[in-house]
N, C-alpha and C positions, 0 to 999 in steps of 0.2 A: 591660181592662175599662173601662167608662165611668167617668168621674171622679166619685167620691162622697166626701163628708166622713166623717170617723170618726163624727161625731154621727149622720149619716144612716144609716150602716151599723148602728150600735148600735140605732137605732130599728127598722130593718127586721128585725133578728134578735132583738130583744127582749133585748139584752145590757146589761151594766153596764160603764162605762169605769173602768179602773184604770191609774194611772201615766201618763196621757195629758196632756202639758203643754198641748196645744191641740186640742180636739175639732173645730175648724174645719180642721185639717190634712186633706189629701186622700189617698185611694188612687187612684193613676193608673196603676200598673203591674199586672202579672198577679197573679192569686190562685194561690198555690202551696202545696203540702204538703211540699216538700223544701227545706230551708234553702239547699241548694246552687244552687237555681234562682231565688233571690231576685234581683230587680232593684230599682232605685231606685223607691220608691213602691208596692212590692208589699204585698199582704196575705198574711201567712203564717198558714196554718191548722194548728193543732197537734192532731194526732190521737194518742191513746195506743194504740199497737199492742201486739201480743203480745211483740215483741222490742225495739221502739224506741218511745220516748215523745217525740213532737214537742215537748212542753213543755220538754224538756231542751235544745232547740235554739233557743228563743225569743230569747235574748239574741244569739246568733250571727246570727239572721235580721235583727234590728233593726240590728245593727252593719253588716250587708251592705246595708242600705238599705230594709228593710221599714218601712212607715209604722206598722204595728201588727201585733199577733198576735190571731187569733180563737182563744180558748182556753176550756178548761173550768175554769180556776182562775187566780188572779193569778200572773204569772210574773216580776215585778220589772222589766218594761219595758212600754212602751205596749201595752195589751191591751184587747180587748172580750171580756168573760167571759160565757159562756152555759151553760145547763144541759146542752145537747146540741149538740155541735159539728157533727155530721153534719146534724142538722135545721136548724141555723142556716145552714150552707153551702147547703143546698137552698133555704131561704127567700130568701137573697140572690140566688141564680141566678134564681129565679122573678121576683123584683122587677125585676131588671135587664132580663130579656127582655120583661116586660110594658111597661117604659118604652120599649123600642126599637121594638116592633111589627114585628120582623123575621119573615119567613116561616120557620116551624119545620117541618122534615121529620124524622120519626123512623122508624126501621126496626128490625124484629126478625125472628127466624127461627132455625131449628136449625142451619143451615149457611150460610156465604157472607155473613154480615153485614158483616164488615170489608171484604171485597173489593168488595161492592156499595156500601158507604158511600164507598169510595175512588172508584168510578166516578161515583156521584152528584155528589160534590164536584167532580170534573174536568169534568163536564158543566155544572154550575151556575155554575162560575167564569167560564164564557163569557158568562153573563148579568150577573154582578156579584159583588162581594166576598162570599165564602162562608167560614164557619167550620165546621170539622168536627174530629172527634177524631183525635189522633195515635194510631196503633195501634188498640186496642179498649177505649178508656175508656168502658165501657158499663154501669157500676154506679152505686150511690148516691153515690159519691165522684167517679168519673171523669166522669159526665154533667154535674153542676153545674160542675165545673172547666172543661169544654169550653164550656158555655153562657156562663160568665163571661168568656170570651175575646172575646165579641161586643162591637162598638162601634157608634157611631152610623152608621158607614159600612157595616155588615154588612147585606146584603140577604137572605142565606139562612143559616140555622143548621141543620146536618145532625147528627142525634144517633143514635147506635147504642144499642139497649137490649137487655140480656141478662137472662135469668131463670133461676133455679134452683128457684124455688118459685112456686106460684100467689100472685098479689098483688104480685110484684116489679115487673112492668111497670105495673100500676095505680099503684104508688107513684111510679115514675119519670115517668110521664105527668102525675102531679099536680104534680111539681116544675117541669117545663117542658112545658106542654100543646102538642102538635103540631097543625098545621092539616092536614098531609099525613101519613098513617100508612101504612107499608108492611109487609106480612107476606110474607116470602120463601117459607117452607116449614115443615112440621112433620115433624121427623125423630125421631131417638132420642138426641140429645145430652142429657145429664143425666137420662136415663130412669130411672136408679136413684133419683133424688130424687123425680121426678114420679110414677112408678109405671105409666106407659103413655102412648102417643101421644095418646090422647083427653084425658088430663090436660094434656099439653103444649099441645094445641090450645086448651084453656081458658085457659092462661096467655098464650099468644101473642095470642089474641083480645082480651085486655084492651087491646091497642093500638087496635083499631078502635072499641072501646066508648068510648074516651076522646075521640073526635073530635067536633067541633061539627057542627051541621047544615049549615053552609056549608063544612065540611071535605071531604077526599077520602081514601077508603080505597083503597089500591093493593094488589090481591090477586092471587095466583098462580092462574091458571085451570087449570094443570096439576096442582095439588095439591088433591084433594077436601076435605081438612080445612081448607085455607085458603079455598078457594072458598066453603065453607059459612059462613064468617064474614060473608058478605054480610048475613045475617039479624041479625047482632049489632051493626050500626052504623046510626046515623041519617044518616051522611054519604053523599055521592055515592060510587059505586064505579067504579073503573077496573080492568079485568082485563088482566094481561099473561101471556104464555106462548106456546106453540106451538099451543094449541088453536084451532080455527076461531073460537070465540066471543070470543077475546081482543081487546080494543080495541087494544093494542099487541102486535104479533105478530111472531114470527120464522118465516120460511119458508126452505126449501132450506138447512137447517142441515147443515154439514159441517166437516171438519177439513182444514187445509192439510197438505202433506207433512211439515211440521215440527211439527204438532200444535196449530196455532192455529185457533180457531173462526172460521168465516165464515158469514154468513147474510144474507138480505134482510129488512130492517126495514120493517114496515108500521105506520104510525100513522094516526090519523084525518085527518091533513093531508097524507099522502103516503107514499112508500116510497123506500128507498135501500139500497145494499149496504154491508155492514160486513165488514171483515177485521181481527180484533183482534190486538194485540201480545201479549196474555196467552196462556197455555197451558191447554188442556183444554176439553172441550165443556161442562163444568159452568158455565163463565163465560157461556154464552149466556143462561141464565135470569137470572143476575145483571145482565147487560147490558140485557135487556128490562125488568127491574124499574127500573133506572136510567133507561132511555129513557122509561118511563111517567111518572116524576116530572118529567123534563125537558120532556116534551110538555105536561104540566099547567102548567108555568111558562113556556111560550112559545117553546121551541126548535122549529124546523122539523125534519122528518125528515132532511133533508140535513145540518143542523147537528149533530143527534144522531149520525148515522152517522159523520160526520167526527171528532167528539170521541171516540166509542167506538173508532174505528180507531187513534186516536193515544194513547189512555189507557194508562198503565202501572201498575205496582204501587207504591203509596205506603207500604205497611206491610211490615215486615221478616218474612222467613221464611214467606211465603205464596206458594208456587209461584215462589220466587225462583230464577231460572235463571242459572247461571254456568258458562262453559266454560273449562277449564284450557288452558294452552298446548299440552298434549299431546293435546288433543281429547276428554278426559273431561268430560262434562257433568253438573253437579250440579243437582238440583231440590230446593231446601231449602224444604219445606213443613212445618217442624217446630214451628210455633207452637202448633198444636192439632190434635185429631183426634177424629172420631166416625165411626160406620159409613158415613154418607153421603159425608163428605168423603174417607174412605179409598178408597172405591170410585171416586170421581171422580178422585182423584190417580193411582190405578193405571191407569185408562183413559188418562189424559193421558200417563203414562209410556210406555205401549205405543205410543200415537200418535206421540210424539216419537222413539221408539227404533226405528222401522221400519228393518230391515236392520242394526241395531246390537244389541249385547248390553245387556240391561237388568237393573238391580239395584233391588230394593225393600227398603230398610232401614227396617223398621217396628218401632215400639214399642207400648206399651199404650195403649188408649183408656180414659180414666178415666170413672167415674161412670155405668157401665152397669148396675149392680146385678145382679139375677138373670139378665139377658140377656148378661152379659159373656162367658161361655164360648161361647155360640152365635154371638155377633157376631164374636169374634176368630177362631173356627174358620171362619166364613163368609168373612172377609177372606183368610185363608190359602188357602182353596179357590179364591177368585176369582183370586188371583195365578196359580194353576196354569192355570185356564181361559183367562186372558188371555195365556198363554204368556210371562209374565215369566221372564227367564232365570235369575235368582238371587234368592232370598228370604233376607234376614238378619233374623231376629226377635231383638229386643234387649230384655233385661230378665228379669223373673221369671216368675211363673205365667201372666200374660196372654200373654207372648211365647211360652211353650211351647205355648199353645193355637193361636196363629198358625201355628207351625211344624208342629204336629200336623195341623191342618186341611189344610195344603199337602201334607204327606206322604200323608195318607189319600186325598186327591183324586187324586193323580197318581203316588204312589210315587216322588217326586222323588229321594230319596236325597241325593246330594251337592248337588243344586240348592237345597235348603233347609237352613238351619243356624240353630241357636239359640245366641246368645252372651249373656254375663252382663250386659254394660254397654256404654256408649258407647265406652270405650277399647278394649274387645275388638273392637268393630265396626270401629274405625279401624285396628287392627292387621291385621285380616283383609283389609280393602279395600286397604290399602297393599301387601299382598303379592300381591293377585290382580287388581287393576284393570289394564286395558290400554287403549291409545288407542282412542277412539271409543265407549267404554262410556257409558251414561246411568244415573245413580244418583238415585233418589228417596229422600229422608229424611223420614219423617213419624211423628208420635206425639203424644199429648197433651202439653201444655206441661210438666207435672211431670216428664216423662222427660228433658228437656234434650237431645234428640237433635240440636238445631242444632249442638252441639259436634262432631258427626261431620263435617258439611260444613265447618265452620270449620277443623277440624284438617287436613282433606285439601286445603283451599284456601290455607292460611296461607302456604305457600311459593310460591304461584302468583300473583305480583303482576301478571302480564300477563293474567290471566283477566278476561273481560269479562262484567259482569252485564247480562243481557238481560231484556227484558220489564219494564223499569222506566221 
């Protein structure tokens, strides 16, 4: 973070100083919410969670080098005390970004946010210092923590914004207003909370509504609900996609023999060929979205194509491909799942597994509400239609719907199986995997299915992680 005195921070957040020997002392280190991450000069933010109260770790944080604690009550060590810690963190982030004047790029969408954020970051780093979230820090805590990592040298600040309710993105954009706002797609993630895709579109469109007149809305020309957001913004609009009307367009889209997307990139300044290191055709849309942002910020078509062809996966458990010494390939995409990303991952699995036996180890997709049965059934049926060799449905009721959909679609019999938990899946795979198999592991984060891939790779130290 930029260097600020404790007095300046207290004024920004409207807080009172307690037990601070010198309010002219400065915060020059990172802003953190975990006392184990404290560095010299940090500001430790104490949140009271359901299981852990950060206030209990205030003394430990100061002893580790924190300049002070941002807290909801006095904690016996240097502290700035506020009524609402979360609101204070947001106010601090907004003030810092306003002082810096860095270009803020924000993105949202039902699927692909984190992968696209990683691509945008790798493109913009070619232009200058870029700050972006680690993983998917995309909520009211993660977003300001990311913004506060910006310094005087930061030229681009890339922010991912998630939403579970209408108003969430409006709030996040009020914390750190973007100049460039990107909407990837409107799918069915969190449809149980929203109640329908139209409601999701209302929520995602809050991104473009936040933009200033001299800003830019980057919208998916291939998604009608996103494209319709053109009418909801006063900013200039740049379309990306495979549609003929897209300003940044992909043509001749195809997959290489090992399942990597390739296409010809067209921008207003030229065209160039791209062959990505990532796996799965769904990355084409993500790449075109990132290309649109990079074009706006001055990269040529050749520069964008080169960067996209070299870009890897920066976030864990998102199409993370590892090959064991015995030739078994694992695709660990277990960080999260929704119907759109499940379908994309299955298609990527089939493309990667040409001539090989393929396994889809799938768990539940959370927060689908009344659509849950139909969506799980549809994913199970798709696995059959794509000729996935083996389906292993892991978990309770939702997993049984996956397995039933597969069975009813193709009467697979032994080709689809329902197991109770991750350990049961590990036991099954250990006994049945053979050299050359390709295994996809995917579910919502709460299922913890990354443990399946980890357990089956833990003794394979020679395995090479690819696509990174």
